[in-house]
matplotlib code that plots the C-alpha trace (Angstrom):
import matplotlib.pyplot as plt

x = [-42.4, -45.4, -48.2, -51.3, -54.7, -55.9, -57.2, -60.7, -60.5, -59.3, -62.1, -64.6, -62.9, -63.5, -66.0, -68.7, -67.0, -63.8, -61.8, -59.9, -58.4, -55.5, -53.9, -51.0, -51.3, -50.0, -52.9, -50.8, -52.4, -50.3, -52.2, -55.6, -56.3, -58.7, -58.7, -59.2, -61.2, -64.2, -62.9, -64.9, -64.7, -63.1, -60.2, -59.8, -59.7, -57.1, -55.0, -55.3, -54.3, -51.3, -50.3, -50.7, -48.5, -45.9, -45.6, -45.5, -42.7, -40.8, -40.8, -39.3, -37.2, -33.9, -32.0, -33.2, -30.6, -33.5, -35.0, -38.4, -40.4, -39.8, -42.2, -44.7, -45.5, -42.5, -44.5, -46.2, -42.9, -41.2, -44.1, -44.3, -40.8, -41.6, -45.0, -45.8, -49.4, -52.1, -51.5, -50.9, -53.8, -54.7, -53.8, -55.2, -53.9, -56.6, -55.6, -52.0, -52.8, -54.9, -52.3, -50.9, -48.2, -49.3, -45.8, -44.6, -43.6, -46.0, -46.5, -49.4, -49.4, -50.2, -49.5, -46.8, -44.3, -44.8, -45.4, -45.7, -43.7, -45.4, -43.1, -43.3, -40.8, -42.6, -43.6, -41.5, -41.9, -40.4, -40.2, -39.9, -39.0, -37.2, -33.8, -32.3, -34.9, -34.1, -36.3, -34.9, -36.0, -35.4, -36.1, -38.0, -38.1, -40.2, -43.8, -44.9, -41.7, -42.4, -46.1, -48.1, -48.0, -44.2, -43.7, -45.7, -43.7, -40.5, -41.7, -42.6, -39.1, -37.6, -40.0, -38.9, -35.2, -35.9, -37.6, -34.3, -32.5, -31.0, -31.1, -32.4, -30.5, -27.3, -27.7, -28.3, -25.1, -23.1, -24.5, -23.6, -20.1, -19.7, -21.0, -18.6, -15.7, -16.5, -16.0, -12.6, -10.8, -8.1, -5.3, -6.1, -9.8, -8.8, -5.9, -8.2, -10.8, -8.1, -6.8, -10.3, -10.9, -7.5, -7.9, -11.0, -9.8, -6.4, -7.6, -5.0, -4.5, -5.4, -1.7, -0.7, -3.6, -2.6, 1.0, 0.1, -2.1, 0.6, 3.0, 0.6, -0.2, 3.4, 5.1, 2.5, -0.6, 1.2, 2.4, -0.1, -3.3, -5.1, -4.1, -6.3, -4.7, -4.8, -2.8, 0.0, 3.3, 5.6, 8.5, 6.5, 5.9, 9.6, 10.7, 8.5, 10.1, 13.7, 13.0, 12.4, 15.4, 17.7, 16.8, 18.2, 14.8, 15.1, 12.7, 10.0, 10.5, 10.0, 6.9, 5.4, 6.1, 4.2, 1.3, 1.4, 1.4, -1.8, -3.5, -2.9, -4.2, -7.2, -7.9, -7.7, -10.1, -12.6, -12.4, -10.9, -7.6, -6.9, -4.7, -2.4, -1.7, -0.8, 3.0, 3.7, 5.3, 7.7, 10.7, 9.5, 12.1, 14.9, 15.2, 18.0, 17.1, 16.4, 19.4, 18.7, 20.5, 19.8, 19.1, 22.2, 23.0, 25.8, 27.0, 30.3, 29.8, 32.1, 30.4, 27.0, 28.2, 29.1, 25.7, 24.0, 26.0, 25.1, 21.4, 21.7, 23.1, 20.3, 18.9, 15.7, 12.2, 11.7, 9.3, 11.8, 14.6, 12.4, 11.7, 15.4, 16.3, 13.6, 14.1, 17.4, 16.0, 12.8, 14.1, 10.6, 9.8, 9.7, 6.1, 5.0, 6.8, 5.5, 1.9, 2.1, -0.9, -1.2, -4.1, -1.8, 0.9, 0.7, 3.5, 2.6, 3.1, 5.9, 4.2, 3.3, 0.7, 1.1, -2.2, -2.2, -3.2, 0.2, 2.2, 3.8, 1.5, -1.1, -4.1, -6.5, -4.5, -4.7, -8.5, -8.8, -10.2, -8.0, -4.7, -3.2, -1.4, 2.4, 3.3, 6.6, 8.0, 9.6, 12.9, 12.9, 14.9, 12.1, 9.4, 11.2, 11.3, 7.7, 6.7, 8.3, 6.7, 3.3, 3.1, 3.5, 1.5, -0.6, -2.9, -4.5, -3.8, -0.4, 2.6, 4.9, 2.6, 3.4, 4.1, 3.1, -0.3, -2.7, -5.3, -6.2, -4.1, -1.0, -1.3, 1.3, 5.0, 6.1, 7.6, 10.7, 11.2, 13.7, 15.9, 15.9, 17.0, 19.8, 21.0, 20.9, 23.3, 25.6, 24.9, 24.4, 21.0, 22.0, 25.4, 25.6, 22.3, 18.6, 15.6, 15.0, 18.7, 18.3, 16.6, 19.7, 21.9, 20.0, 19.7, 23.5, 24.8, 22.3, 23.3, 27.1, 27.6, 24.8, 24.5, 20.7, 18.9, 17.9, 14.3, 13.8, 15.2, 13.2, 10.0, 10.8, 11.4, 7.9, 9.5, 7.7, 9.3, 10.9, 9.9, 7.2, 3.7, 5.2, 2.5, -0.1, 1.4, 4.2, 2.5, 5.1, 5.7, 8.7, 7.3, 9.2, 12.4, 12.1, 11.4, 14.7, 16.5, 15.4, 16.4, 19.9, 20.1, 19.1, 21.7, 24.3, 23.3, 23.8, 27.3, 28.2, 26.9, 29.2, 32.2, 32.6, 33.7, 31.2, 31.4, 33.5, 31.4, 30.3, 30.3, 27.3, 27.0, 25.8, 29.0, 31.3, 33.1, 31.2, 34.0, 34.1, 34.5, 32.4, 30.0, 27.5, 24.9, 24.6, 22.2, 20.6, 21.7, 22.7, 25.1, 28.1, 31.6, 34.3, 38.1, 40.6, 43.1, 45.5, 42.8, 40.3, 37.3, 36.4, 33.0, 32.9, 29.9, 27.2, 27.2, 25.6, 22.1, 21.2, 18.4, 18.6, 16.9, 16.2, 19.4, 19.0, 18.3, 20.8, 20.5, 18.5, 20.9, 23.4, 24.3, 22.3, 25.5, 29.2, 30.9, 34.0, 37.2]
y = [27.7, 27.5, 25.3, 24.4, 24.3, 21.0, 18.5, 18.9, 22.6, 21.9, 19.5, 22.1, 24.7, 22.7, 24.5, 22.7, 24.0, 22.3, 25.4, 24.9, 28.1, 27.2, 29.8, 29.9, 31.1, 34.5, 34.8, 34.4, 32.0, 28.8, 27.1, 27.4, 24.1, 24.5, 21.2, 21.3, 18.1, 16.8, 15.6, 14.5, 16.1, 12.9, 13.3, 17.0, 16.1, 13.4, 15.9, 18.4, 15.7, 14.8, 18.4, 19.0, 16.0, 17.2, 20.7, 19.3, 17.1, 20.1, 21.7, 18.7, 17.0, 16.0, 16.0, 19.4, 22.2, 24.7, 25.6, 25.1, 26.9, 30.7, 32.6, 35.2, 36.1, 34.0, 30.8, 30.9, 31.3, 28.5, 26.0, 26.8, 25.7, 22.3, 21.5, 22.3, 22.5, 20.1, 17.4, 13.8, 11.8, 13.2, 10.1, 6.6, 3.3, 3.5, 7.0, 5.8, 2.7, 4.7, 7.4, 7.0, 9.0, 11.1, 11.2, 13.9, 13.8, 15.2, 15.2, 14.0, 15.6, 13.6, 16.5, 17.6, 17.7, 14.1, 13.7, 10.8, 11.5, 9.8, 9.2, 7.1, 4.8, 4.3, 6.0, 7.2, 8.9, 12.4, 14.5, 18.2, 20.9, 24.2, 24.7, 28.2, 29.4, 26.8, 24.0, 20.5, 17.1, 13.9, 10.5, 8.0, 5.0, 3.7, 2.6, -0.2, -1.3, 1.4, 1.5, 4.6, 3.9, 3.3, 6.5, 8.5, 7.0, 7.9, 11.5, 11.9, 10.8, 13.4, 16.1, 15.1, 15.4, 18.9, 19.7, 18.8, 21.3, 18.8, 18.9, 15.4, 15.5, 16.5, 13.8, 11.2, 12.2, 12.0, 8.5, 7.4, 8.7, 6.9, 3.7, 3.9, 4.7, 1.8, -0.6, 0.9, 0.8, -1.7, -0.9, -3.3, -2.3, 1.3, 1.0, -0.8, 1.9, 4.5, 2.6, 2.5, 6.2, 7.3, 5.3, 7.2, 10.7, 10.4, 8.4, 5.7, 3.2, -0.4, -1.3, 1.3, 0.5, -3.1, -2.2, -0.1, -2.8, -5.5, -3.2, -2.9, -6.6, -7.6, -5.0, -3.7, -5.9, -8.9, -6.8, -4.0, -5.3, -6.5, -3.7, -0.7, 2.2, 4.3, 1.6, 1.0, 1.9, 4.1, 1.6, -1.2, 0.9, 1.9, -1.7, -2.5, 0.3, -0.7, -4.3, -3.1, -0.8, -3.6, -5.7, -3.0, -1.8, 1.9, 3.2, 0.7, 1.7, 5.4, 4.6, 2.4, 5.2, 7.6, 5.2, 5.1, 8.9, 9.0, 6.1, 7.7, 11.1, 9.3, 7.9, 11.4, 12.7, 9.9, 10.6, 7.2, 8.6, 11.8, 14.2, 14.4, 10.6, 10.8, 10.2, 9.4, 12.0, 12.1, 11.8, 8.7, 5.9, 8.3, 6.8, 8.4, 10.4, 8.4, 7.2, 7.7, 5.2, 5.8, 3.0, 1.4, 2.9, 2.8, 6.3, 5.3, 5.2, 2.3, 0.2, 1.2, 0.0, -3.4, -3.7, -2.9, -5.7, -8.1, -7.3, -8.0, -11.4, -12.2, -15.6, -15.5, -14.8, -12.5, -10.2, -9.8, -9.0, -6.4, -4.7, -4.7, -3.1, -0.4, 0.6, 2.5, 4.3, 5.7, 5.7, 5.6, 4.0, 0.2, 0.1, 2.3, 0.0, -3.2, -1.9, -0.5, -1.3, -1.3, 1.1, 3.8, 3.4, 4.8, 3.3, 5.5, 8.7, 7.2, 8.2, 6.5, 8.1, 6.8, 7.1, 8.8, 5.5, 4.0, 7.1, 7.8, 10.3, 10.7, 8.5, 11.4, 12.8, 9.5, 9.7, 13.3, 13.6, 16.7, 15.0, 14.6, 11.5, 11.6, 11.7, 9.8, 10.3, 7.1, 7.0, 5.1, 2.3, 1.8, 1.9, -0.9, -3.1, -2.5, -3.2, -6.7, -7.2, -6.3, -9.5, -11.5, -9.6, -7.2, -5.8, -5.2, -5.8, -5.7, -4.8, -6.9, -9.8, -12.4, -15.7, -17.6, -16.0, -17.7, -15.0, -11.4, -10.2, -11.9, -11.0, -8.2, -8.9, -9.3, -6.4, -8.5, -9.7, -6.9, -7.1, -10.9, -10.7, -8.3, -10.7, -13.5, -11.4, -11.2, -7.8, -7.0, -5.1, -3.7, -2.3, -2.0, -1.5, -1.9, -1.4, 1.9, 2.8, 3.3, 6.7, 7.9, 6.6, 8.6, 11.7, 11.8, 11.0, 13.1, 16.0, 15.3, 13.9, 15.6, 18.8, 19.0, 21.4, 19.8, 21.1, 19.1, 15.9, 16.4, 16.7, 13.4, 11.8, 13.0, 14.8, 17.5, 20.9, 22.2, 25.8, 27.3, 27.1, 25.4, 22.7, 25.5, 27.6, 25.7, 23.2, 23.0, 19.6, 20.3, 17.5, 18.6, 19.1, 15.8, 13.9, 15.2, 14.5, 10.8, 10.2, 11.7, 9.5, 6.3, 7.1, 7.5, 4.1, 2.5, 3.9, 2.9, -0.6, -0.7, 0.2, 3.8, 6.6, 9.0, 12.7, 15.0, 16.3, 20.0, 22.6, 24.8, 28.5, 27.5, 25.5, 28.5, 30.3, 33.2, 35.7, 35.0, 38.4, 39.3, 36.4, 37.9, 38.4, 34.6, 33.5, 30.4, 26.8, 27.0, 24.0, 26.1, 24.7, 26.6, 26.4, 28.0, 30.4, 33.0, 35.6, 33.6, 31.4, 31.5, 30.4, 28.2, 27.4, 25.2, 21.5, 20.6, 19.2, 20.4, 22.6, 25.1, 28.4, 29.6, 28.5, 27.4, 23.7, 21.7, 22.0, 19.2, 16.4, 17.1, 14.3, 14.3, 14.7, 15.3, 12.2, 11.2, 11.8]
z = [39.7, 37.3, 38.6, 36.6, 38.1, 39.4, 36.8, 38.1, 37.5, 34.0, 33.3, 34.4, 32.2, 29.1, 26.9, 24.8, 21.6, 22.4, 23.3, 26.5, 28.0, 30.4, 32.5, 34.9, 38.4, 37.2, 34.8, 31.5, 29.0, 28.6, 25.7, 24.1, 22.5, 19.6, 17.7, 14.0, 14.0, 15.8, 19.2, 22.2, 25.6, 26.9, 24.5, 25.5, 29.2, 28.5, 26.6, 29.5, 32.0, 29.9, 29.5, 33.3, 34.0, 31.4, 32.9, 36.4, 35.1, 33.8, 37.3, 39.0, 36.3, 38.1, 34.8, 33.7, 33.4, 34.0, 37.3, 35.7, 33.0, 32.8, 35.0, 34.0, 30.4, 29.1, 29.7, 26.3, 24.4, 26.4, 25.8, 22.1, 21.6, 23.2, 21.7, 18.1, 16.8, 18.1, 20.6, 19.5, 18.4, 15.1, 13.1, 13.3, 11.8, 9.2, 8.1, 7.8, 5.8, 3.4, 2.9, -0.6, -2.3, -5.3, -6.7, -4.2, -0.6, 2.0, 5.7, 7.9, 11.4, 14.5, 16.8, 19.2, 16.3, 15.3, 11.5, 9.1, 5.9, 2.9, 0.0, -3.2, -1.7, 1.7, 4.9, 7.8, 11.1, 11.7, 14.8, 14.1, 16.5, 16.7, 18.3, 18.6, 16.1, 13.5, 12.4, 13.1, 11.8, 13.7, 12.1, 14.3, 11.9, 9.1, 9.1, 9.7, 11.3, 13.9, 14.8, 15.6, 19.3, 19.2, 17.3, 19.8, 22.7, 20.9, 20.3, 24.0, 24.9, 22.7, 24.1, 27.6, 26.6, 25.3, 28.6, 30.3, 28.1, 25.6, 21.9, 20.7, 17.4, 19.0, 21.6, 18.9, 17.1, 20.3, 20.9, 17.4, 17.8, 21.1, 19.7, 16.8, 19.0, 21.4, 18.4, 17.6, 20.9, 20.0, 17.5, 14.6, 14.0, 14.4, 11.9, 9.4, 9.7, 9.1, 6.1, 4.5, 5.2, 4.0, 0.8, 0.0, 1.1, -0.6, -3.6, -3.2, -6.0, -5.3, -5.4, -2.9, -0.6, -0.6, 0.1, 3.1, 4.6, 4.1, 6.0, 8.9, 9.0, 8.9, 11.2, 13.7, 14.1, 15.6, 18.5, 18.8, 17.2, 20.3, 22.6, 23.4, 21.6, 24.8, 26.6, 24.1, 25.6, 23.6, 24.0, 22.3, 19.2, 19.2, 19.3, 16.3, 14.3, 15.4, 14.5, 10.9, 11.0, 12.2, 9.2, 7.0, 5.8, 6.9, 4.2, 5.3, 9.0, 8.1, 6.1, 8.9, 11.4, 9.1, 9.1, 12.9, 13.2, 11.0, 12.9, 16.3, 15.1, 13.6, 17.1, 18.6, 15.9, 16.8, 20.5, 21.2, 22.4, 24.4, 22.5, 25.5, 25.2, 21.5, 21.8, 18.1, 16.0, 12.9, 15.3, 17.1, 17.4, 16.3, 12.8, 10.7, 7.6, 4.4, 2.4, -1.3, -3.6, -7.3, -9.8, -11.3, -14.7, -17.3, -18.2, -20.0, -23.8, -24.3, -21.7, -23.2, -26.6, -25.1, -23.5, -26.8, -28.5, -25.7, -26.2, -29.9, -29.0, -26.5, -27.2, -25.1, -26.1, -29.1, -27.2, -24.4, -26.8, -28.6, -25.2, -24.4, -27.7, -27.4, -23.8, -24.3, -27.4, -25.9, -22.2, -20.6, -17.3, -17.4, -16.2, -19.2, -21.7, -20.1, -20.2, -23.7, -25.9, -29.7, -29.6, -28.2, -30.9, -34.4, -36.5, -39.5, -37.4, -35.3, -32.1, -28.8, -26.7, -23.2, -21.3, -17.8, -16.0, -17.0, -15.9, -12.6, -11.0, -8.2, -8.6, -8.8, -11.6, -13.5, -13.1, -14.1, -17.6, -18.2, -17.7, -21.1, -22.4, -22.5, -26.2, -27.0, -30.5, -31.8, -33.8, -37.1, -35.4, -32.8, -35.5, -37.4, -34.3, -33.5, -37.1, -36.8, -33.4, -34.7, -36.7, -33.5, -30.8, -32.9, -34.1, -30.6, -27.0, -25.2, -27.3, -25.1, -24.5, -21.9, -23.6, -20.4, -20.1, -17.7, -17.3, -18.2, -15.3, -16.6, -20.3, -19.9, -19.6, -15.9, -14.2, -13.5, -17.1, -18.1, -15.1, -15.3, -18.9, -17.9, -15.3, -17.9, -19.9, -17.0, -15.6, -11.9, -11.7, -8.3, -9.2, -13.1, -14.9, -14.4, -16.7, -15.0, -15.3, -19.1, -18.3, -16.3, -19.2, -21.8, -19.5, -19.0, -22.5, -24.5, -22.4, -22.5, -26.0, -27.9, -26.0, -25.9, -23.7, -20.4, -20.6, -23.8, -22.1, -19.0, -21.0, -22.7, -19.4, -18.2, -15.2, -13.4, -13.6, -10.4, -11.1, -8.9, -10.5, -13.5, -13.4, -13.7, -16.5, -18.2, -20.5, -23.2, -24.9, -27.2, -29.5, -32.6, -30.8, -28.9, -32.2, -33.5, -30.2, -30.0, -33.6, -32.9, -29.8, -31.7, -34.3, -31.5, -30.0, -33.4, -33.7, -30.1, -30.8, -33.9, -31.7, -32.8, -30.4, -28.8, -29.7, -27.5, -24.7, -25.0, -22.3, -21.8, -20.9, -17.4, -16.9, -17.6, -14.7, -13.4, -14.2, -17.9, -19.7, -22.7, -22.1, -19.6, -22.3, -22.7, -20.0, -21.6, -21.6, -25.3, -26.0, -27.1, -27.0, -25.1, -25.1, -22.8, -24.4, -23.1, -23.6, -21.5, -22.4, -26.2, -27.4, -30.5, -32.8, -31.3, -31.9, -35.2, -34.9, -31.4, -30.2, -27.3, -26.5, -30.0, -31.7, -35.3, -36.1, -38.1, -41.9, -43.6, -44.6, -41.9, -39.5, -36.2, -34.2, -35.1, -36.4, -34.5, -36.4]

ax = plt.figure().add_subplot(projection="3d")
ax.plot(x, y, z, "-o")
ax.set_aspect("equal")
plt.show()
């Protein structure tokens, strides 16, 4: 153990010049205090008494992980890591009050690693030390909220912690984490903290964030909210999920289970829950796989013609009728049509540029300035309807304005308006047709009756390609081809509404049997017609007016699709 000389010996060792050589019992120098300012012998003696107490404290500290300071020549290196520069006492309250920022930050040393940082915005105490060879800064509060005396006491506490082998900054971080975790022991506060963090990390939309919170408040908080997360029995969570399942809301049960998985993992990450006690996983409650049921849609041409005639006879609001007439022509999502704005539509060009914020995509993609607008070419029939509507709801603002507007939030048509109008016409929106079902109607009949290439149709539907890396490299828009396609589709809708027959469906190369002879060179989805003869499948000329994989367009003046005979 290192033991300093008695205090009396230290006093006698003080030289008139202020230099105080201090040596260990082994003869190695511990510290030679040469103050840079005029200090009295009394101050030097007080410093030596404090240093003697401090090193004696090192040798007997019950919390220390060391057996004491290193022996022999290593004493100097050990003490230099604990005490930086001069001892405390260099600053006075007068010096601190007179310290003024010159526009830049600077430090005033008080000794033993305690500094006053002077900034244009104020003054703050900082304790500086070295840990594993790296300089570390620890904030001790702002001045004058923390006085000079309080800052010195705080610095001495940190020095003593370092004497016990602890890193003050690391200990402070641990205390902060424990304090945070102690406030999130029960399920509801923890779930709300996860909800707030996940909303920031995953960039949730406001609507989705509200939906997640409502699911938690309705299905989990009433039964789990006040329980410590480490004491929640697995059977209680399972009963919550089965309660949702038994009501027939299987999809909601699976989503709530996913939220529970994330919340319990969040508790593990915070240290509130031991990893071994985290029993929630994607198989909890044994829920069956999701059952996908597609939107109701009409894919029979005759039934579609009847629907179009019923829409023409609709006696409701003119704005609602205009939306009903346009939806099958452009077959975009109901939300896009409902939120359409006149500033995004050019009647002269016959184009609707739908902004990313109205599209179905991730929230971060909507906010990305590089995400392009979805360009929707408009057939002449749609332009004519919008031209008439422009006199009523234009020239700016919502295209399909709510006639019962009470505030800015309700200036757009309600999301239930289209389905409600279809029910008024006598259609079951769960079994026959919905507003979203017009997309499936167009996707099916354009392919079957007009023979258009599916890539062109999918681009118009704003669907993401299923090919690997397609989102990175495939940025085709097929705008010219889609303009021709939607015009052909609108012409077909007019004929179906007039009671005419739809064209005979055309087979494609991809629909041919794999053993067709003489046709192996045809690998595209070109809309060719095929007929079966005694010699096998025979290809006929493509349907007039279609586009596919480099085939020629229809001649100008030809009908957009073959007229029924």
